[in-house]
N, C-alpha and C positions, 0 to 999 in steps of 0.2 A: 653270729656277727654278720653285719651287712657286707655283701660282696661289693668290690669296686666295679666300675663300669666295664672294664676290660674283662673281668672274670665272668660277666654276664654276656660276653660276646658282642658288646656294643662298640661300634666303630667311632671313636672319639673324633678323628679327623672328619669323617663323613657328617657327623652331627654339627660340628662347628661350621664346616663349609655349607652345609644345607641351611643352617640358621642364618648366616651372613648373606647367602645367596638370596634367600627369600626376603630378608629384611631390606637389602640395599639394591638388589638388581633385577628381581623378578619382573617388575612392572616397567623397567627401564628399557629404552631402545638404544642405549649407548653401549660402548664396550664394557666388558666386566671390570669391576673394581678389584684391584689387588690390595687387600687390607693387611696392615701390620698392626698388631696389638701387643702391648706389653702389660700384661696383668701380673703383678708381683705378689708373692706370699711369703711371710717368714714362717719359721718353724713354730709349731704349737708349743710354746714354752711359757705362756702367760696363764697362770693358775687363777680360775675364777669359779666359784661355786662347785668345787670339786672336779673341775674338768680343765684340760689344757686348751688354750685358744691361740690362734694366730691372726694376723692382720692381712686383709686382701685389699690391694690398691691398684689404681691405674696411674701410669705417669703420662697419660695422654688426655683423658677426659673422664668426667663422672658418667657420661652416657655409656662409654665403653665398659666401665666398672659395673654399672647397673645391668647392662645386657649380659655380661659374663655371670654375674650373681644370679640373674634369672635362669640362665641355662643351667647353673649348678643347683638351682632349686632353693636358693636363699631369699627369703622374702625382703621386699624393699624396706620394710619396717626395721630391719636389722642394720640399716645404713647408719653409721656413726659420724656423719658430717663430712669426712674425707676417706673413710674406710669401712670395710665390713669386718666384724669379728667372726671368725670361722672356727668352729670347734674341731678338735683333733679327729673326730670320727668322720668328717667329710674332707679333711685336708688332702688325702691322697686322690680323691675324686677331682678336686680343684687342680692339682698338679697334672692329672691325666687329661683334663680339659685344656691344658696349656698354660696355667699359671707358672710363673718362673720362680723357683725357690731362691730367696734372697735373704741375706743377713739382715736383722732388724735395723741397724744403723744405715745400711745401704738403702733399704726400703724407705726410711724417713728422708734420707738425702735426696733420693730421686723424686719423692713426693714434693719436697720443698722446691727443688730445682724446676719442676714442672709448673709450679705456681698453684698447685691444687691443695697444698697443706693448709688446713683451717686453723691449726693452733700453732703458737710460737715454737 
């Protein structure tokens, strides 16, 4: 079974800070940015092709969502218009990277409230 990132001695906080530091600050002469992101994920309860799946969304921007998915190793081709479908086997890694576990109805409500929901 695949180990989680923490089991491999990987510092999640350091990885996220490093990623955003180099993406947004490394070439800048200004003060460091303080970044707040809210990536939401529901429990993997959706059965499809013999596997349980969850939804990964951002309530801030698609760019934030794509960046998080890239760090998680999810290909851009997995984007479903306003979310990524995340298999149960990598759900824990998403949470370890900072995704906030949210109930499905709350996830949809926050996606709608942000204006990023693509479907009715």
